[in-house]
N, C-alpha and C positions, 0 to 999 in steps of 0.2 A: 535514425535513433534520436530519441529525445535528448537534448543537452542536459547535463547533470547540474542540478541546482540543489543538491542534497545538503550542502553547507548553509544554504539560505532559507530553505523551507522547513517547516515543522508540521504542517497539515495541508493535505490536498483533498478536495471533495468532488464528488460527482463524476462526470464523463471523462475528465482528464486523467483520472486515476489509472485507467487502463493504458493509455499511451505513456504515462510516466513510468509505470512499472516495466516497460519494455527493456529499460537499460539495467534493471535490478536483477539480482540473482535470487531465485526462490530458495529459501532455506527449508521450510516445512509448512505443512497445512494442519490446522487443528480441526479434525473432522467433526467435533462436537459443536464448535462455535462458528465454523467456516472462516476463521481468521487465517490469513496467509502471511507468513513472515518472510521478509526480504532483507538482503544486504546489498549495498551499493559497491560494485567492484572498484570504483574510482576513489571514493572517500571513506569507505568502511562504515558509513552510516547505516543503521538498522531501522527497518520500517515494519509496521504491521497494517495489513489491509483488513478492515472489518466492515460489517454491515450493521450499524447501530439501530436502524429502523427495521428490525427483523419482523415486525408485524406486517410490513408491506410486502406485496408480491415480489418474490425473488430476493427478499432481504433489503429492498430499498437501494438507494444509491450508495456506492462504496465510499469509504473514507480511508485515506492513507495517512498514518500518523508516524512521525519519526520517534524512535524510542531511545535515542542517545544523542 
């Protein structure tokens, strides 16, 4: 399990997004935008994983942004 740094981080980009989300609880998925919403079971921090470079194959690299 990835150690929780939800109180320290605000943005995570690229390949590390997948490993960081392993400790988060998936709340919902927006089928229209591919955004995935998460909550940290340790801190209660909420996150959204998005694909801002949607013009690239597969939506480009994911970005995980803390929302609170």
